C-alpha positions in Angstrom: -116.8 28.1 -51.3 -113.6 30.1 -50.6 -114.0 29.5 -46.9 -114.4 25.7 -47.0 -112.6 23.8 -44.6 -111.6 20.0 -44.9 -109.1 18.0 -42.5 -107.3 15.6 -44.6 -105.2 12.4 -43.5 -104.0 9.1 -45.2 -103.8 5.6 -44.2 -100.6 3.7 -45.1 -101.9 0.6 -47.0 -98.5 -1.3 -46.6 -99.2 -1.5 -42.9 -101.9 -4.0 -43.6 -99.8 -6.5 -45.5 -99.7 -9.6 -43.8 -97.9 -12.7 -45.3 -99.1 -12.2 -48.8 -102.7 -11.0 -48.0 -104.3 -7.9 -46.9 -105.7 -7.5 -43.5 -109.1 -6.1 -43.9 -110.2 -6.5 -40.3 -107.2 -4.3 -39.1 -107.9 -1.9 -42.0 -111.5 -1.6 -41.0 -110.7 -0.7 -37.4 -108.1 1.7 -38.5 -110.7 3.4 -40.8 -113.0 4.0 -37.8 -110.2 5.3 -35.6 -109.2 7.7 -38.3 -112.7 9.0 -38.9 -113.1 9.9 -35.1 -109.5 11.2 -35.2 -110.1 13.7 -38.1 -113.5 14.7 -36.7 -111.8 15.7 -33.4 -109.8 18.1 -35.3 -112.7 20.2 -36.4 -113.3 20.9 -32.7 -109.6 21.7 -31.7 -108.3 23.5 -34.9 -107.4 27.2 -34.7 -108.5 29.1 -37.8 -107.6 32.7 -39.2 -111.1 33.8 -39.7 -114.6 33.2 -38.1 -115.9 32.3 -41.5 -113.7 29.1 -41.7 -114.9 28.1 -38.3 -118.5 28.5 -39.2 -118.0 26.3 -42.1 -115.9 23.7 -40.2 -118.6 23.3 -37.5 -121.7 23.5 -39.9 -120.3 20.8 -42.4 -117.6 19.0 -40.3 -115.7 17.9 -43.4 -113.1 15.2 -43.2 -111.1 13.7 -46.0 -109.6 10.3 -45.4 -107.3 9.0 -48.0 -104.5 6.4 -48.6 -100.8 6.1 -49.5 -98.6 3.1 -50.5 -100.9 1.6 -53.0 -98.0 1.2 -55.3 -95.8 -0.5 -52.7 -98.7 -2.7 -51.7 -98.8 -4.1 -55.3 -95.1 -4.7 -55.0 -95.4 -6.5 -51.9 -98.4 -8.5 -52.9 -96.6 -9.4 -56.3 -99.5 -8.0 -58.3 -98.7 -6.1 -61.6 -100.3 -2.7 -61.2 -103.6 -2.5 -63.7 -103.9 -6.3 -64.0 -107.1 -7.8 -63.5 -105.8 -9.1 -60.2 -104.8 -5.5 -59.2 -108.3 -4.1 -60.2 -110.1 -6.5 -57.9 -107.7 -5.6 -55.2 -108.3 -1.9 -55.4 -112.0 -2.2 -55.8 -112.2 -4.5 -52.7 -110.1 -2.0 -50.7 -111.8 1.2 -51.7 -115.3 -0.2 -51.6 -114.7 -1.4 -48.0 -113.1 2.1 -47.3 -116.1 3.9 -48.5 -118.7 1.9 -46.7 -116.7 1.9 -43.4 -116.2 5.7 -43.5 -119.9 6.4 -44.0 -121.0 4.0 -41.2 -118.3 5.3 -38.8 -119.5 8.9 -39.5 -123.2 7.7 -38.9 -122.4 6.1 -35.7 -120.4 9.4 -34.7 -123.5 11.2 -35.5 -125.6 9.2 -33.1 -123.1 9.5 -30.4 -122.3 13.4 -30.8 -124.8 14.6 -33.3 -124.9 15.2 -37.0 -123.3 18.1 -38.7 -125.6 21.2 -38.6 -126.6 21.4 -42.1 -127.7 17.5 -42.2 -131.1 16.6 -43.2 -131.6 12.9 -43.4 -134.6 13.0 -45.9 -132.6 15.1 -48.3 -129.3 13.3 -47.7 -130.5 9.9 -48.3 -132.7 10.9 -51.3 -129.8 12.3 -53.3 -128.6 10.8 -56.5 -125.2 10.2 -55.0 -126.6 8.1 -52.1 -128.9 6.1 -54.2 -126.1 5.2 -56.7 -123.1 5.1 -54.3 -121.0 1.8 -54.6 -121.0 0.3 -51.3 -122.7 -2.9 -49.8 -126.3 -2.8 -49.5 -125.9 -4.1 -45.9 -123.8 -1.1 -45.0 -126.1 1.3 -46.8 -129.2 -0.1 -44.8 -127.2 0.2 -41.5 -126.3 3.9 -42.1 -130.0 4.6 -43.0 -131.2 2.8 -40.1 -128.9 4.9 -37.8 -130.2 8.0 -39.6 -127.5 10.4 -38.4 -124.3 11.7 -40.2 -121.4 13.3 -38.2 -119.5 14.6 -41.4 -120.8 16.0 -44.7 -117.7 14.7 -46.7 -115.5 11.6 -46.1 -113.1 10.7 -48.5 -110.2 12.3 -50.2 -108.4 9.7 -52.2 -105.8 12.1 -53.7 -102.9 10.8 -56.0 -99.8 10.6 -54.1 -96.4 8.9 -54.1 -94.8 6.6 -51.9 -92.0 7.6 -49.5 -88.8 6.0 -50.9 -86.0 5.0 -48.4 -82.8 3.6 -48.9 -83.8 0.1 -48.0 -86.9 0.4 -50.4 -86.5 -2.3 -53.2 -87.5 -1.9 -56.7 -87.8 -4.1 -59.8 -85.2 -3.4 -62.4 -84.2 -5.0 -65.9 -81.3 -6.7 -64.0 -83.5 -8.0 -61.0 -84.7 -6.6 -57.5 -82.5 -3.9 -56.0 -82.5 -1.7 -53.1 -82.1 2.0 -53.5 -79.1 2.1 -51.5 -77.5 -0.7 -53.8 -78.3 1.5 -56.8 -76.6 4.4 -55.5 -73.6 2.3 -54.4 -73.3 0.9 -57.8 -73.3 4.4 -59.1 -70.4 5.3 -56.7 -72.6 7.8 -54.6 -72.1 7.6 -50.8 -75.7 8.8 -49.5 -74.2 9.4 -46.0 -71.7 11.9 -47.2 -73.7 13.9 -49.8 -75.8 17.0 -49.0 -79.8 16.7 -49.2 -81.7 17.9 -52.2 -78.7 16.6 -54.3 -79.2 15.1 -57.8 -76.9 12.8 -59.7 -77.0 11.5 -63.3 -76.4 7.8 -63.0 -73.0 6.6 -64.5 -74.4 3.1 -64.9 -77.1 2.2 -67.4 -80.2 0.7 -65.3 -83.7 0.3 -66.7 -87.0 0.0 -64.8 -90.3 -1.4 -66.2 -93.1 1.2 -67.0 -96.5 0.9 -68.6 -94.5 1.8 -71.9 -91.8 -0.7 -71.4 -88.4 -0.6 -69.7 -87.0 3.1 -69.4 -83.7 4.2 -68.3 -83.1 5.8 -65.1 -82.0 9.4 -65.8 -81.7 10.9 -62.5 -80.8 9.9 -58.9 -82.0 12.1 -55.9 -81.1 12.3 -52.2 -84.4 13.3 -50.4 -85.7 14.5 -53.7 -86.9 17.9 -52.3 -87.5 19.9 -55.5 -88.8 23.5 -56.1 -92.5 23.6 -57.0 -94.0 25.6 -59.8 -97.6 26.9 -59.2 -99.6 28.2 -62.2 -103.0 29.4 -62.9 -105.4 29.0 -65.9 -107.9 31.6 -67.3 -110.4 29.2 -65.9 -109.0 29.6 -62.5 -107.7 26.0 -62.2 -104.4 26.0 -60.2 -101.8 23.3 -60.8 -98.7 22.7 -58.8 -95.8 20.6 -59.5 -92.0 20.3 -60.0 -90.4 21.7 -63.1 -90.2 18.2 -64.8 -94.1 17.5 -64.0 -95.7 17.2 -67.4 -99.1 18.4 -68.7 -101.0 17.7 -71.9 -101.0 20.7 -74.0 -103.2 21.2 -77.2 -101.0 21.7 -80.3 -103.8 21.6 -82.9 -107.2 20.4 -83.3 -106.0 16.9 -83.7 -102.8 16.9 -81.7 -101.6 17.4 -78.1 -98.2 17.2 -76.5 -97.0 16.5 -73.0 -94.8 19.5 -71.9 -92.8 20.0 -68.5 -94.2 22.7 -66.3 -90.8 24.6 -66.8 -91.4 24.9 -70.5 -95.1 26.2 -70.4 -95.6 29.6 -72.0 -98.5 31.9 -71.6 -101.2 31.2 -74.1 -100.7 27.3 -74.0 -104.0 25.5 -73.9 -103.7 22.8 -71.3 -106.3 19.8 -71.5 -107.8 19.0 -68.2 -110.2 16.2 -67.5 -113.5 17.2 -66.3 
């Protein structure tokens, strides 16, 4: 719907790191607070058209996401994508989904459900019957029988905010961002923002495809964003180096940077 409205917010996962473990109790309390916070935004937001306000109040959508998942892996000493990583990610997001729903149900009991809510239809949908949350939480939500928000999660892909004291793993060992800049004879304090530099020292970092050389260093890394629209009305935003998978033939595809896309290129998009 073109006039749909959803308030988005992200929880920083690294804030729940506690001496080698993840503080789930603190995480749960933060989710409860965040759901109430985002729901309140629906009541105080100014919108440009009455259609937006109507959608906002009838559906009361919220979208609670996360950030810092990669940094949390590093702090926990867990390799991204490993069995231990998958277990941790599953635990975090399963709890997040359940607590969001329960918090919204309790808010619905306190303030009223979103206008279009129908408990019989809601709890009889395929989505609700198959949602991967604990049966205990699901039973609690059903027993409350209300729901403040029609949508809850928005776990969008995002990066981590890298600061000069952020440490990363390299082929030469763990180094801070400021140390890497210093080794390349770049004084961060004297350079202008949005500057990019080609490293004078060869330095490799581990990736899923093995060690790769760092080819660019950026201060603040603010870059121009390209915005493209496909014939199927899909909109894609990204920096010039952002790569998309483009069909070359029936049996071959190639990763191409946004800046090199041409009219007529066939972009492969996962359904």
